[in-house]
C-alpha positions as CSV (number, residue, x, y, z in Angstrom):
1,M,134.6,50.7,51.4
2,S,134.1,47.2,52.8
3,D,135.4,44.2,52.4
4,D,132.6,42.7,50.4
5,N,132.3,45.5,48.1
6,N,136.0,44.7,47.4
7,N,135.4,41.2,46.6
8,E,132.7,42.5,44.0
9,Q,135.1,44.6,41.7
10,N,136.8,42.9,38.7
11,P,140.4,42.0,39.6
12,F,142.2,44.5,37.6
13,E,139.9,47.1,39.8
14,Q,141.1,45.4,42.7
15,I,144.8,45.7,41.7
16,F,144.7,49.6,41.2
17,G,142.4,49.8,44.0
18,M,145.1,48.3,45.9
19,L,147.8,50.2,44.4
20,F,146.0,53.6,44.6
21,G,142.9,53.3,46.3
22,A,141.2,52.2,49.6
23,N,144.3,50.1,50.5
24,G,146.7,52.1,48.6
25,P,149.1,55.0,49.5
26,G,146.3,57.6,49.0
27,A,143.7,55.4,51.2
28,G,141.3,57.9,52.6
29,Q,142.2,61.2,50.9
30,G,138.8,61.6,48.8
31,E,139.0,64.0,45.7
32,D,142.1,65.6,44.8
33,K,142.1,69.9,44.6
34,D,141.4,69.1,41.0
35,G,138.8,66.0,41.4
36,N,140.5,63.8,40.3
37,T,139.4,60.1,41.6
38,G,140.2,56.5,41.2
39,P,138.0,53.3,40.5
40,Q,135.2,53.3,43.0
41,G,136.0,56.5,44.0
42,F,139.6,56.1,44.7
43,Q,142.0,58.7,44.5
44,I,144.5,58.5,41.7
45,D,148.1,60.2,42.5
46,P,149.6,60.2,39.1
47,A,153.2,60.2,40.6
48,M,152.6,57.1,42.2
49,M,151.0,55.7,39.0
50,S,154.1,56.8,37.3
51,T,156.2,55.2,39.8
52,I,154.2,51.9,39.7
53,M,153.8,51.7,36.0
54,N,158.0,51.8,35.7
55,Q,158.4,49.2,38.2
56,M,156.5,47.0,36.6
57,Q,158.2,47.7,33.0
58,G,161.5,47.2,35.3
59,L,160.5,44.1,36.5
60,F,158.8,42.3,33.5
61,S,160.6,44.1,30.3
62,Q,164.4,44.2,31.2
63,G,165.4,44.2,27.6
64,A,166.5,40.7,28.1
65,D,164.8,38.1,25.3
66,S,162.4,35.7,27.3
67,Q,165.2,32.4,26.5
68,A,167.7,34.7,28.3
69,Q,165.6,35.4,31.5
70,A,163.9,31.9,31.5
71,T,167.5,30.7,31.9
72,S,169.2,32.9,34.1
73,I,165.9,32.2,36.4
74,A,166.7,28.6,36.0
75,Q,170.3,28.6,37.0
76,K,169.3,30.1,39.8
77,A,167.3,27.5,40.8
78,V,169.6,24.6,40.3
79,P,170.0,22.5,43.3
80,T,173.6,22.8,44.8
81,P,176.4,21.5,45.3
82,D,176.3,20.8,41.4
83,P,180.0,20.1,41.2
84,A,182.2,20.3,38.4
85,V,182.6,16.8,36.2
86,G,185.8,15.2,36.6
87,E,188.3,13.5,33.7
88,E,187.2,10.3,35.3
89,S,184.0,10.9,35.4
90,V,184.0,12.1,31.3
91,K,186.2,9.1,30.4
92,A,183.5,6.6,32.0
93,T,180.4,8.4,30.5
94,T,182.6,8.0,27.2
95,D,182.8,4.3,27.3
96,A,179.3,3.5,28.7
97,F,178.2,5.2,25.2
98,R,180.7,3.3,23.0
99,L,179.4,0.0,24.7
100,A,175.9,0.9,24.8
101,E,176.1,1.9,20.7
102,L,177.6,-1.3,20.1
103,W,174.9,-3.3,21.7
104,L,171.6,-1.2,20.7
105,A,173.2,-2.4,16.8
106,E,172.7,-5.7,17.9
107,A,169.1,-5.0,19.5
108,T,167.7,-2.6,16.8
109,E,168.2,-1.3,12.8
110,F,167.7,2.1,14.2
111,S,171.3,2.5,14.5
112,G,172.1,6.4,15.0
113,A,175.0,8.3,13.4
114,S,178.1,8.7,15.7
115,R,177.0,11.1,17.9
116,S,178.6,13.4,20.5
117,A,178.6,11.8,24.1
118,R,179.2,14.5,26.7
119,T,179.2,14.4,30.5
120,L,177.0,17.5,32.1
121,T,176.5,19.4,35.3
122,R,172.7,20.4,36.4
123,A,173.7,23.8,35.4
124,E,175.1,22.9,32.0
125,W,172.1,20.6,31.9
126,V,169.8,23.7,31.8
127,S,171.6,26.0,29.4
128,E,171.5,23.4,26.8
129,T,168.2,22.3,27.0
130,M,166.4,25.7,27.3
131,P,166.6,26.0,23.6
132,G,164.7,23.2,23.0
133,W,162.1,23.8,26.3
134,Q,161.6,27.0,24.6
135,K,160.6,25.5,21.0
136,F,158.3,22.9,22.6
137,V,156.5,25.6,25.0
138,L,156.3,28.4,22.7
139,P,152.7,27.8,21.7
140,I,151.8,27.9,25.2
141,K,153.5,31.3,26.0
142,E,152.3,32.8,23.1
143,N,148.6,31.9,23.6
144,M,148.8,32.5,27.2
145,S,150.4,36.2,26.2
146,S,147.4,36.4,24.5
147,A,145.0,35.4,26.4
148,L,146.3,37.7,29.6
149,T,146.4,40.4,27.6
150,E,142.9,40.4,26.6
151,T,141.8,39.6,29.8
152,L,143.5,42.4,31.6
153,E,142.2,44.5,28.4
154,T,138.5,44.0,29.0
155,Q,138.3,44.2,32.7
156,V,140.4,47.5,33.0
157,P,137.6,49.7,34.7
158,A,136.6,52.9,32.2
159,E,138.0,55.1,34.6
160,M,141.3,53.6,33.9
161,K,141.1,53.2,30.0
162,G,142.9,56.9,29.4
163,I,145.7,56.4,31.7
164,L,146.1,52.8,30.7
165,A,146.3,53.3,26.7
166,G,148.5,52.2,25.1
167,A,150.2,49.7,27.5
168,S,149.0,46.5,26.2
169,S,152.6,46.0,24.7
170,M,153.4,46.0,28.2
171,F,151.1,43.5,29.4
172,G,152.5,41.2,26.5
173,S,155.9,42.1,27.6
174,M,154.2,41.3,31.0
175,S,153.0,37.8,30.2
176,D,156.0,36.9,28.5
177,S,158.2,37.3,31.5
178,M,155.9,35.7,33.7
179,F,155.9,32.8,31.7
180,A,159.6,33.1,31.5
181,M,159.7,33.2,35.3
182,Q,157.7,30.1,35.2
183,I,159.6,28.2,32.7
184,G,162.9,29.2,34.2
185,Q,161.8,27.9,38.1
186,A,160.5,24.7,36.5
187,V,163.7,23.7,34.3
188,G,165.6,24.5,37.2
189,A,163.6,22.3,39.4
190,L,164.0,19.2,37.0
191,S,167.5,19.9,37.0
192,E,167.5,17.9,40.4
193,S,166.8,15.0,39.3
194,V,167.3,14.6,35.4
195,L,169.4,11.6,34.3
196,T,169.6,12.2,30.5
197,G,168.7,15.0,27.6
198,T,166.0,12.8,26.5
199,E,164.4,11.6,29.8
200,V,161.4,13.4,29.4
201,G,160.5,11.9,26.4
202,L,161.2,15.5,23.9
203,P,164.4,15.8,21.8
204,L,165.6,19.0,23.8
205,L,169.4,18.8,22.3
206,P,170.6,18.8,18.6
207,Q,170.0,15.2,17.6
208,D,173.5,14.8,17.4
209,T,174.5,15.3,21.0
210,A,173.9,12.6,23.7
211,V,174.2,13.6,27.6
212,L,174.2,12.6,30.8
213,V,174.1,14.3,33.9
214,E,176.8,12.8,36.3
215,T,175.6,14.3,39.6
216,N,172.2,12.8,39.4
217,V,173.3,9.6,37.6
218,E,175.9,9.0,40.6
219,K,172.8,10.0,42.8
220,F,170.0,7.7,41.0
221,A,172.7,4.6,41.0
222,S,173.3,4.6,44.8
223,E,169.7,5.2,45.6
224,I,168.9,1.9,43.6
225,D,172.0,0.2,44.9
226,V,173.1,-0.6,41.5
227,D,176.8,0.0,40.5
228,A,177.2,3.0,38.9
229,S,178.8,2.2,35.8
230,E,176.2,-0.5,35.1
231,V,173.5,3.1,35.2
232,R,176.0,4.7,33.1
233,I,175.6,1.7,30.1
234,Y,171.7,1.3,30.4
235,L,170.9,4.9,30.4
236,A,173.4,5.8,27.9
237,A,171.6,3.1,25.7
238,Q,168.1,4.7,26.6
239,E,169.7,8.4,25.2
240,L,171.0,6.5,22.1
241,A,167.7,5.1,21.7
242,H,165.8,7.7,21.8
243,L,167.8,10.0,19.7
244,A,167.8,7.0,17.0
245,L,163.8,7.0,16.9
246,F,163.4,10.7,16.7
247,E,166.2,10.3,13.7
248,R,164.0,7.6,12.4
249,A,160.5,9.2,12.8
250,P,161.2,13.0,12.8
251,W,157.3,13.3,12.5
252,L,157.5,12.4,16.2
253,S,158.8,15.6,17.3
254,A,155.6,17.2,14.9
255,Q,153.1,15.3,16.8
256,V,154.3,16.5,20.4
257,E,154.3,20.2,19.0
258,T,150.9,19.7,17.6
259,A,149.7,18.3,20.9
260,L,151.3,21.2,22.7
261,T,149.7,23.6,20.4
262,R,146.3,22.0,20.7
263,Y,146.6,22.0,24.4
264,A,147.7,25.9,24.0
265,Q,144.7,26.8,22.0
266,G,142.3,26.3,25.0
267,L,144.4,28.4,27.5
268,K,142.3,30.5,29.7
269,V,143.6,33.3,32.0
270,D,142.1,32.3,35.4
271,T,140.7,35.7,36.6
272,S,140.6,34.4,40.8
273,Q,144.4,33.5,40.3
274,I,145.0,37.5,39.3
275,E,142.7,38.7,42.1
276,D,144.7,36.6,44.7
277,M,148.0,38.1,43.2
278,A,146.2,41.5,43.8
279,S,145.8,41.4,47.4
280,Q,149.0,40.0,47.8
281,I,150.6,42.8,46.0
282,D,152.7,45.3,48.3
283,P,152.9,48.7,46.5
284,S,156.2,49.8,47.9
285,N,157.7,46.4,46.7
286,I,156.3,45.7,43.5
287,S,159.2,43.3,42.8
288,D,157.5,40.5,45.3
289,L,155.1,39.9,42.3
290,S,157.6,37.4,40.5
291,D,157.8,35.5,43.8
292,N,154.0,35.2,43.5
293,I,154.3,34.0,39.7
294,R,156.8,31.6,40.6
295,Q,154.1,30.0,42.8
296,G,152.0,29.2,39.8
297,L,149.7,32.0,40.3
298,F,148.6,32.2,36.5
299,N,148.7,28.3,35.9
300,P,145.5,27.9,33.8
301,P,143.0,25.4,34.1
302,T,142.5,22.6,31.9
303,T,139.3,22.4,29.4
304,E,137.8,19.6,28.0
305,D,139.9,20.0,24.8
306,Q,143.1,20.3,26.3
307,K,142.7,17.3,28.5
308,K,142.0,15.5,24.9
309,A,145.2,17.0,23.8
310,L,147.1,15.9,26.9
311,T,145.8,12.6,26.3
312,T,147.4,12.5,22.9
313,L,150.9,13.8,24.4
314,E,150.4,11.4,27.2
315,N,150.2,8.2,25.1
316,L,152.6,9.6,22.3
317,L,155.2,10.0,25.0
318,A,154.1,6.3,26.3
319,V,154.4,4.9,23.0
320,I,158.2,6.4,22.4
321,A,158.7,5.5,26.2
322,G,157.5,1.8,25.7
323,W,159.4,1.1,22.3
324,V,162.6,2.6,24.0
325,D,162.0,0.2,27.2
326,V,161.7,-3.1,24.8
327,V,164.8,-2.0,22.8
328,V,167.1,-1.2,25.8
329,Y,166.5,-3.9,27.8
330,S,167.0,-6.4,24.9
331,A,170.6,-4.6,24.5
332,C,171.4,-4.7,27.9
333,A,171.7,-8.0,28.1
334,H,174.9,-8.8,29.3
335,L,174.0,-6.3,32.4
336,P,173.8,-8.2,35.9
337,G,171.4,-5.5,37.3
338,R,169.3,-4.7,34.0
339,D,166.2,-5.9,35.5
340,Q,166.8,-3.5,39.0
341,I,167.7,-0.6,36.6
342,R,164.6,-1.4,34.7
343,E,162.2,-1.2,37.1
344,A,163.3,1.7,38.8
345,L,163.5,3.8,35.4
346,R,159.4,2.3,35.3
347,R,158.7,3.4,38.6
348,R,160.4,7.1,38.0
349,R,158.5,7.4,34.6
350,A,155.1,6.2,36.1
351,T,154.8,8.7,39.4
352,A,156.0,12.3,39.5
353,G,158.5,13.6,41.9
354,P,158.9,16.7,43.6
355,A,160.3,18.2,40.7
356,E,158.1,17.1,37.8
357,K,155.2,18.0,40.2
358,T,156.8,21.5,40.6
359,F,157.0,21.5,36.3
360,S,153.3,20.9,36.1
361,T,152.6,23.7,38.7
362,L,154.6,25.8,36.9
363,V,153.9,25.2,33.5
364,G,150.7,23.5,33.3
365,L,152.0,19.9,31.8
366,E,152.8,16.7,32.5
367,F,155.6,14.7,30.8
368,N,154.8,11.3,33.0
369,P,154.0,8.5,30.2
370,R,151.9,6.8,32.8
371,R,151.0,3.8,30.4
372,L,154.7,3.2,30.0
373,R,153.8,-0.5,31.0
374,D,151.1,-0.9,28.3
375,A,153.4,0.6,25.6
376,A,156.0,-1.8,26.6
377,A,153.3,-5.1,26.3
378,L,152.5,-4.0,23.0
379,F,156.0,-4.0,21.6
380,G,156.8,-7.2,23.2
381,Y,154.0,-8.9,21.9
382,L,154.4,-7.7,18.3
383,E,158.5,-8.5,18.9
384,T,157.1,-12.2,20.0
385,Q,154.9,-12.1,16.8
386,G,157.3,-10.6,14.1
387,G,160.4,-10.1,15.8
388,T,162.1,-6.6,15.7
389,E,161.4,-6.2,12.4
390,A,157.5,-5.9,13.4
391,R,158.3,-4.1,16.6
392,D,160.3,-1.4,14.6
393,K,157.8,-1.2,12.1
394,V,155.2,0.7,14.1
395,F,157.4,3.8,13.7
396,S,157.6,3.3,9.7
397,H,154.6,5.7,9.2
398,P,151.9,7.7,11.2
399,D,149.3,5.1,10.2
400,L,150.9,2.5,12.8
401,L,151.4,4.8,15.8
402,P,149.4,2.7,18.7
403,T,146.2,4.5,20.2
404,T,144.3,4.3,23.4
405,E,142.8,1.3,22.1
406,D,146.0,-0.3,21.4
407,L,147.4,0.1,24.6
408,D,144.2,-1.2,26.5
409,D,144.3,-4.4,23.9
410,P,147.6,-4.9,22.5
411,L,146.2,-8.2,21.2
412,G,144.7,-6.7,18.7
413,Y,147.0,-4.1,17.4
414,S,147.8,-5.8,14.1
415,E,143.9,-6.6,13.2
416,R,142.6,-2.8,13.8
417,R,145.5,-1.9,11.6
418,H,144.4,-3.8,8.6
419,A,140.7,-2.9,9.4
420,E,141.0,0.6,9.9
421,W,143.8,2.1,8.2
422,T,144.6,2.0,4.4
423,S,148.1,2.4,2.8
424,E,146.6,5.2,0.9
425,S,146.0,7.3,3.9
426,T,148.7,10.5,3.3
427,L,150.7,11.8,6.5
428,D,148.1,14.9,7.6
429,E,145.2,12.4,7.1
430,A,147.2,9.9,9.7
431,L,148.2,12.9,12.1
432,S,145.0,14.2,12.2
433,R,143.1,11.5,12.7
434,I,145.5,10.1,15.4
435,L,145.3,13.5,17.2
436,A,141.3,13.7,17.1
437,E,141.4,10.8,19.1
438,G,139.4,11.5,22.6
439,I,140.2,10.7,26.0
440,E,137.5,7.8,25.9
441,G,138.4,4.9,27.6
442,T,141.6,6.0,29.6
443,E,139.6,6.0,32.7
444,T,139.9,2.4,33.1
445,S,143.3,2.4,31.7
446,D,145.2,5.1,34.0
447,D,148.2,3.9,35.3
448,S,149.4,6.7,37.4
449,G,149.8,5.0,40.7
450,P,153.2,3.3,41.8
451,Q,153.5,0.1,40.5
452,E,154.0,-1.6,44.0
453,D,152.4,-5.0,43.2
454,V,154.6,-5.3,39.4
455,E,156.6,-8.9,39.7
456,S,160.2,-8.5,38.8
457,D,160.7,-8.8,34.6
458,S,161.7,-11.8,33.0
459,D,165.4,-12.3,31.8
460,D,164.3,-13.0,28.6
461,G,162.5,-9.5,27.9
462,T,159.3,-10.9,26.6
463,D,157.3,-10.5,30.3
464,D,155.6,-7.7,28.7
465,T,153.7,-9.6,25.7
466,G,150.5,-9.0,27.3
467,E,149.3,-12.5,27.2
468,T,146.2,-12.2,29.2
469,G,145.2,-9.4,26.3
470,G,144.9,-6.6,28.6
471,R,147.0,-4.5,30.3
472,S,150.2,-5.9,31.8
473,E,151.7,-5.5,35.5
474,S,148.8,-3.2,36.3
């Protein structure tokens, strides 16, 4: 059979053709003595079929639950060295959280309850945040599993249906294991640079747990040339502010989950990825398939509905990060290096680093609040106009949550709230209206690039008031 004909087969035919036919062990042997042939005339060796199926089952359904499998893969992907945390670092972190808690209480009424402050290694961060990751990516995992199973079942050649009867459960296990490989590899990559438990904007740990990743904190402090003790205090304040916000407005977490669910609903299996995978399979070593999966071969394409859901998610993360940015900057007024730390963190959040890009490739999601500066401008303006109460009131009800239009024009936020929303709006109605927001207006307000020309923030923290009536520090 020619290469051209091979290219015309559907992906499933290519996979089994490669394993059992023209490119596989039975190539060129024709029919067996009983006249058994494979797809498109390829010979099927029942013994080889059994071997391959057993290998795939061993690879994809190893008896471990997906969370344990993802954690194991993530642990192996943690960059080294990852030294244990010493007593001195533990004490320094504890002191940083205590001071940050006092300062934060002066900057906002969103003061949280006493929390357990901990210093983690990269591997410990992976293990302790994996349950949180599993929760937030569950909709994507479930929809990818059903999409992949349906795709394989509809594309399997008629000649193979009898042989593969009852294999749908294996396909489901394959999909779950594929996603476990992806999320494990992605979280392992993130462990190289993550600084706190809430840096990605999601409550990945229990509400009573605040953490810093010591090795990465020291590396970050060295990179920006600021004393590590100052960086610890600033990051501790950010961690506590995030946790306090999610505690005061628990519906924020629900909104993130809803946006992710809307994104997952549009998942489609990219059959060209399966076709590429088929061409790389070595029938004698099916375990190589896991390496292909780790390269993101099953990263789904983004549909228009997914883009809308991701825009909603991105804006929500930007609003959360913007509030934290303004509050923490105000709380840390006594830190000499707060301007330098703030700007370094802003640049870090606005642009995806290597670890974030790996996560995006493997899972198909970006957690960069690219409009953080616009959100900070909005909260800075509200604080200037009505004090901390007006700034924090935004999170008292979903109706008040800023939209894309508000990020484009902070000065018109209050007027639009009075005109567009009513006090009788229910929680469900508010969530529906916010999540129904499309991507209109985002093309001219993308803040994804590095902020190389941004002027330094002023000491009084009011530089982000958006006095121009448009975007700040673009």
